[in-house]
C-alpha positions in Angstrom: -3.6 4.3 14.5 -3.7 7.8 16.0 -1.2 10.4 17.0 -1.6 12.9 19.9 -3.1 15.9 18.2 -1.2 18.3 20.4 2.1 16.8 19.8 4.9 18.7 17.9 6.5 17.0 14.9 10.2 17.3 14.3 10.5 17.8 10.6 14.3 18.2 10.8 14.4 14.3 10.9 12.9 14.2 7.3 14.3 15.9 4.1 11.7 16.4 1.7 13.0 16.5 -1.9 9.9 15.3 -3.6 9.8 16.7 -7.2 13.6 17.1 -7.2 15.8 15.2 -9.8 19.2 13.6 -10.0 21.5 15.3 -12.5 22.8 12.8 -15.0 20.0 10.4 -14.4 20.0 7.1 -12.2 21.3 3.7 -12.5 18.9 1.0 -13.7 19.0 -2.6 -14.1 17.7 -4.4 -17.1 14.5 -3.0 -18.7 10.9 -3.4 -18.7 9.2 -5.5 -16.1 12.1 -8.1 -15.8 14.5 -5.3 -14.7 11.9 -3.9 -12.3 11.2 -7.3 -10.8 14.8 -7.9 -10.2 15.0 -4.8 -8.4 11.9 -5.4 -6.3 12.9 -8.8 -5.1 16.4 -7.6 -4.3 15.7 -4.4 -2.5 12.2 -4.2 -1.1 12.9 -3.6 2.6 16.5 -4.0 1.8 19.8 -2.3 2.9 20.7 -0.2 -0.1 21.1 -0.2 -4.0 24.7 -1.0 -3.8 23.8 -4.6 -3.3 22.8 -4.9 -6.9 25.7 -3.1 -8.3 24.0 0.3 -8.9 26.1 3.2 -9.8 28.2 4.5 -6.9 28.6 8.2 -6.4 31.6 9.8 -4.7 30.0 13.1 -4.2 27.3 14.1 -1.7 23.8 13.5 -2.7 22.4 16.3 -4.9 19.5 18.3 -3.6 16.4 18.6 -5.7 13.8 21.3 -5.5 11.6 20.8 -2.4 8.0 19.7 -2.9 5.6 22.7 -3.0 3.6 21.5 -0.2 6.4 19.9 1.8 6.7 18.7 5.3 8.2 21.8 6.9 5.2 24.0 5.8 2.6 21.5 6.6 3.6 19.0 9.3 3.5 20.8 12.6 1.5 18.6 15.0 0.1 15.1 15.6 -3.2 16.6 14.2 -1.4 17.1 10.8 -0.1 13.5 11.2 -3.7 12.2 11.6 -4.8 13.9 8.3 -1.9 13.8 5.8 0.2 10.9 4.8 3.4 12.7 4.5 3.0 14.1 8.1 2.1 10.6 9.2 5.4 9.3 8.0 7.2 12.2 9.8 5.4 11.4 13.0 6.4 7.7 12.6 10.1 8.7 12.0 9.9 10.8 15.2 8.3 8.1 17.3 10.7 5.4 16.1 13.7 7.4 16.9 12.2 8.6 20.3 12.1 5.0 21.2 15.7 4.0 20.0 17.0 7.0 21.8 15.4 5.9 25.1 16.5 2.3 24.5 20.0 3.3 23.9 20.0 5.6 27.0 18.6 2.8 29.2 21.6 0.6 28.0 24.0 3.4 28.9 24.8 4.1 25.1 24.1 6.8 22.7 21.9 6.6 19.7 22.9 8.3 16.4 19.9 9.9 14.6 19.2 9.0 11.0 17.1 11.1 8.7 14.6 9.9 6.1 14.6 11.4 2.6 11.3 11.7 0.7 12.0 11.7 -3.0 10.1 11.3 -6.4 11.2 8.9 -9.2 15.0 8.7 -8.5 17.5 9.9 -6.0 21.3 10.2 -5.4 22.5 8.5 -2.3 25.9 7.8 -0.5 25.4 4.1 -1.8 24.8 5.3 -5.5 21.9 6.5 -7.6 18.5 4.7 -7.4 15.2 4.8 -8.9 11.8 4.4 -7.1 11.7 0.8 -8.4 14.1 -0.3 -5.6 11.4 0.5 -3.0 12.2 1.9 0.4 15.8 1.3 1.5 18.4 2.4 3.9 21.9 3.4 2.9 24.7 2.7 5.5 27.1 5.1 3.8 25.1 8.1 4.6 23.0 6.6 7.5 19.7 7.7 5.8 16.7 5.8 4.9 14.9 6.6 1.4 11.3 6.7 0.5 9.2 7.5 -2.5 5.6 7.7 -1.0 4.2 6.3 -4.1 5.5 2.9 -2.9 2.6 2.6 -0.5 0.2 2.5 -3.3 2.3 -0.2 -4.9 2.3 -2.2 -1.8 -1.5 -2.5 -2.2 -2.0 -2.7 -6.0 1.0 -4.6 -7.0 1.8 -6.7 -4.0 -1.8 -7.1 -2.7 -1.2 -6.0 0.9 -4.3 -4.5 2.8 -2.5 -1.3 3.2 -3.5 1.1 6.1 -1.6 3.7 8.1 0.3 1.1 10.1 1.4 -0.9 7.1 3.3 2.4 6.2 4.7 2.6 9.8 5.9 -0.9 9.5 7.9 -0.1 6.6 9.6 3.0 8.2 10.3 1.0 11.4 11.9 -1.9 9.3 14.2 0.6 7.8 15.2 2.1 10.9 15.9 -1.4 12.1 18.7 -1.6 9.5 20.0 1.6 10.9 20.1 0.2 14.4 22.0 -2.8 12.9 24.3 -0.4 11.1 25.2 1.2 14.5 25.6 -2.2 16.1 27.8 -3.5 13.3 25.6 -6.4 12.2 24.3 -4.9 9.1 27.4 -6.0 7.0 26.6 -9.6 7.9 24.0 -9.5 5.1 26.8 -9.9 2.6 28.1 -13.1 4.3 26.9 -16.7 3.6 25.0 -16.4 0.2 21.2 -16.7 -0.1 18.5 -18.9 1.2 16.1 -19.2 4.2 18.9 -19.7 6.7 21.4 -17.1 5.0 22.7 -14.3 6.9 21.0 -12.0 4.3 17.6 -13.3 5.4 18.6 -13.2 9.1 19.5 -9.6 8.8 16.1 -8.6 7.2 14.1 -10.8 9.9 16.0 -8.9 12.6 14.9 -5.6 11.2 11.3 -6.9 11.1 11.8 -7.9 14.8 13.1 -4.5 15.6 10.2 -3.0 13.9 7.9 -5.2 16.3 9.9 -4.1 19.2 9.2 -0.4 18.5 5.5 -1.3 18.0 5.3 -2.9 21.5 6.6 0.4 23.1 5.1 3.0 20.6 2.2 4.1 22.7 4.2 4.4 25.8 7.3 6.1 24.7 7.2 9.8 25.7 7.6 12.5 23.0 10.2 15.1 24.2 7.6 17.9 23.1 4.9 16.9 25.3 6.2 14.3 27.7 3.4 12.0 26.3 3.5 9.3 23.7 3.5 10.8 20.2 1.5 7.5 19.1 -1.5 7.6 21.3 -3.3 4.5 20.1 -2.8 1.3 18.1 -5.7 -1.3 17.3 -5.6 -5.1 16.6 -6.5 -4.1 13.1 -3.5 -1.9 12.8 -1.2 -4.6 13.9 -2.8 -7.0 11.3 -2.2 -4.5 8.7 1.4 -4.4 9.7 1.5 -8.3 9.6 -0.3 -8.3 6.3 2.4 -5.9 4.8 5.2 -8.1 6.2 3.8 -11.2 4.4 3.1 -9.4 1.2 6.8 -8.7 0.6 7.9 -12.2 1.7 10.3 -13.8 -0.8 7.9 -16.6 -1.5 5.0 -14.4 -2.2 7.0 -12.2 -4.6 8.4 -15.2 -6.3 5.1 -16.8 -6.8 3.4 -13.7 -8.2 6.3 -12.7 -10.5 7.9 -15.9 -11.6 5.1 -18.4 -10.9 7.4 -20.6 -8.8 9.1 -20.4 -5.3 12.9 -21.0 -5.2 13.9 -20.7 -1.5 17.6 -21.1 -2.5 17.5 -17.6 -3.8 15.8 -15.8 -0.9 17.3 -12.7 0.5 14.6 -11.4 2.8 12.6 -14.3 4.1 9.2 -15.9 3.6 6.0 -14.5 4.4 5.8 -16.7 7.5 9.3 -15.9 8.6 8.7 -12.1 8.4 5.5 -12.4 10.2 7.0 -14.5 13.0 9.7 -12.2 13.8 7.6 -9.1 13.7 5.4 -10.9 16.2 8.4 -11.8 18.4 9.4 -8.1 18.6 5.8 -7.1 19.2 4.9 -9.6 21.8 8.0 -9.3 23.8 9.2 -5.7 23.4 12.6 -7.1 24.1 15.6 -6.2 21.7 17.6 -9.2 23.0 14.8 -11.6 21.7 15.6 -10.3 18.1 18.8 -12.3 17.7 18.0 -14.1 14.6 21.6 -15.3 14.2 21.5 -17.4 17.1 
């Protein structure tokens, strides 16, 4: 996975609040490993902390102190994205949104941008206060994706994924899939129909995986506004495999087997490893948004 060295990065799409805090603390569920596991199962690659009843805040998210070596100062070009993890995520956000802008324009519609916010430990959102334990998530109330970069290490050490730059890209693209669902009015269907392999909650997650695959299909051909050339210049078969591996690692069956020693499909909210890989492959192989109708 490599970015065009000469491409300009748009850091306005990422709010860097690493090192900041949330006044009054953040809501938690349970305690110790049990509480963390509940959060992990419920929210990894999910749609927001409000689904588990975390505290809701009526005010705007508080702004913490920016990281001392934040993205505004260090992430200027594709060359930076090829050498720094935080800059790489900025570049992925840029690439994903470049694609969705073009896709919406092709359909005669207008895409609404969504920022990503980097945070450390805990954060206040339009959906309530959350800790890093919830993993990456998208909040429909403020149309923003939230990410503690420490999650990517957890993806390898706790969940056993192979890791790699494209595993990170898959995570980001999945969250922007939820943003597209929010714009289309389908995200709310996650709350209808309970749980299980055929539930709407799972179908929403699998569709976001498919949308991530669609972006992947077009990522090396979607031009960047800054150069007219694709921001992402190359993807390898190994990169795609890293993405598939990450999708499998956070399948409900894999997480349940690891943390509770048995698989209970009736409680699934995100889909099995096989389901998640299947729908990412569908998006990647076809590049067609219409093929991502997991509800059909």
